[in-house]
Steps between C-alpha positions, in 0.01 A plus 500: 500500500237768503596796714233734636730800461524441124121474475470815712721687251285389206181611675654837588635555149172417325293709740743791522537484878792459737596140576479598869126564455447143377462256788360150510182640655456781246177474304528551127182705465472705819864545604677498164226604254569219252265432211452174310746589223770578755429173680540314170831679436624413850408135445666489158824660620517285811437177311771593252753598768432197720459265202171368632132509417206611710129435489389817322155511660639449847778754456278770352251470785761507777418784736836524678858495381561186707209315332642582158850397605365167628332443163850501352673298770228236528428471128388155390521586128 
């Protein structure tokens, strides 16, 4: 089962921020300063850890952490 806390750790690690600063409502660009390469790395690590796939276009355009997490949990791939 996909756990938000595990996804939160991946986001924090890739972006070099504290896991406490990563909430479901955090925006990747404004709150966390993520760029497209970091988003791709987050997606790759999360898919590997959770043994799932995500729609790359949908994931990379997610504006909040929760939207990206839902791309993983609701994946139809």
